[in-house]
Structure formats: C-alpha cells, structure tokens
C-alpha positions in Angstrom: -161.5 -210.2 18.3 -161.4 -208.5 21.7 -164.3 -208.0 24.0 -164.0 -205.1 26.5 -166.0 -206.0 29.7 -168.5 -203.4 30.6 -167.7 -203.8 34.2 -164.4 -202.2 33.5 -166.2 -198.8 33.0 -167.8 -198.9 36.5 -164.5 -197.3 37.7 -165.6 -194.0 36.2 -168.3 -193.7 38.8 -165.6 -193.5 41.4 -164.1 -190.2 39.9 -164.4 -187.0 41.8 -165.8 -183.9 40.1 -162.3 -182.2 40.1 -161.2 -184.8 37.6 -163.5 -183.3 35.0 -162.7 -179.5 35.6 -159.7 -178.9 33.3 -160.2 -178.1 29.7 -159.6 -181.1 27.5 -158.5 -183.4 30.3 -157.1 -186.8 29.9 -158.0 -189.0 32.9 -156.2 -192.2 33.8 -158.6 -194.8 35.2 -158.2 -195.7 38.0 -156.6 -192.4 39.0 -152.9 -192.9 40.1 -152.5 -196.4 38.7 -149.5 -196.7 36.4 -150.2 -198.0 33.8 -153.9 -197.3 34.0 -156.6 -199.7 33.0 -157.7 -197.3 30.4 -157.8 -193.6 29.7 -160.7 -191.1 29.2 -160.1 -188.2 26.9 -162.7 -185.4 27.0 -163.2 -183.0 24.1 -165.7 -180.4 25.1 -165.5 -178.6 21.7 -167.9 -181.3 20.4 -168.9 -183.0 23.6 -166.9 -186.2 22.8 -165.5 -188.7 25.2 -162.9 -191.1 23.9 -161.8 -194.3 25.6 -158.2 -195.1 24.9 -155.3 -197.3 25.9 -157.4 -200.1 27.2 -155.3 -202.8 28.9 -155.7 -205.9 26.7 -154.9 -208.1 29.7 -158.2 -206.9 31.2 -160.2 -207.9 28.0 -161.4 -211.2 26.7 -159.7 -212.4 23.5 -162.2 -214.4 21.4 -160.0 -214.8 18.4 -156.8 -214.0 16.6 -156.1 -213.8 12.9 -152.8 -213.8 11.0 -152.4 -212.4 7.5 -150.1 -214.6 5.4 
C-alpha cells in the first residue's frame, strides 16, 4: 500500500499558463526534470486530468504483499 503525499501536487501551482495551451498535453512535473516526479495528462474531450508515472521514491510505503 502506497500513500501519495498531497504536498507533491503543490508543484502544479508553479506551472505557467503556456503549459496548458496545447491540445491533449502531457506535462512533466516539475517541468524540465528528468525523470519527473509525476506526469499530468490533460484530456479536454471529457475534461479529465490523469496523474501518471508518480515516482515511488517520493511516496510513503505502508505495506507490501507477496502472492505465493
């Protein structure tokens, strides 16, 4: 079980308006960091925002299970 710290998403407030102008953009957060902390994917067709590729090292791991 992995907890994503809400503070991680504060970085979105640092984005400039230009980051959101392209149709269906994928925005690496923070901009320019390789690999990014996470990726925002904007789908304007149904007004959906997807958070993807979250760096597990920035999250809190509460538990791990293994199937036998």
